[in-house]
N, C-alpha and C positions, 0 to 999 in steps of 0.2 A: 308603135312609133319608135324610131331609133332614138338613142340617147344623144344629147347635144352637150358637148363639152365647151365651155365658154360661150354662153348663150346671150348675145346682145338682143335686145327686144326687136330690132329691125329684121331679124331673120326668122324664117320658118323652114323646116326640112320635112320632106315627105319621101316615102319610098314605096316601090311596088315591085312585085315579082314578075319578071318577063321571061319565064323559063329558067335558063341557066344564068341570066343576068338580073341583077338588082338595079333598078333605075332609081337614082337619087336626084331629087329636085330641090334646089335651094332658091328661095324667093326673098327678094328685098321688099319688106312690108312697108317701107316708107310711103307715105301718101303721094298722090300724083304731084309732081313738081318738087318732091322731096329730094334729099341728098342721095347721090349714087354712093355705093360702097366700093372701096378700091383696095387693091393690093392685099389679098388674103389667100390663104392656102386651106384647102379642104382635104381632110384625110378621112377615109372610111375603112373600117376594119370589120370583117364578117368572121365570126368565130364558128367554123364548121366542125363536123364530127372529129376529123383528124387533122385539119389544116386551118390556118388563119389566112384569110385573103385580105391583102392590104392594097389600097389605091390612094394616090395623092395627086392633086391638081391645083395649080395656081390659077387664080382668077384676077385679071388685071382690073376689071371694073364691072359692076352690076348696077344698072340704072334703077331708079325708083320704080316700084311695081313690076319689075322684070324678074324673070326666072332663068336659071341655068340648070341643065340636066346632064348627069353623068351616068355611066354604066359601070358596074362592078361585076366581074365574072365570078360566079360561084359554081363552077362545073361539078356535077355529080352530088350536089348538096340539096337537101330539102329545106326550102326557105323558111326561116323563123325570124320574124321581125325583132324579137328580143335579142338575137345574136348580132344585130347590126349596130355599130357604134360609129358616130360621125362627129368629127371635131373641126373647128374653125380657128385658125390662128392668123392674126393680122400681122403684116410685115411692117417693120419700123422703117419709115422713109423719112429722110432728113428734110 
């Protein structure tokens, strides 16, 4: 399981190896009818043998019990889940 920096209880993160892509899924675990999560940035870092792969994506909204999936390319690497680190940062909106 990838590490999660800043882990609100509403989130879960999973990953899987799809060849040269790591598929990262973020799920809003709020119960049906619960609050949507809005305005956050997801950053993933994969520490390869010689290279660090970095990916960042802004998510405008994620409904309750919904998921969003992203791909991180790790060409020519052997996938090791311990090398994947995922962080979530919420944007400050007035």
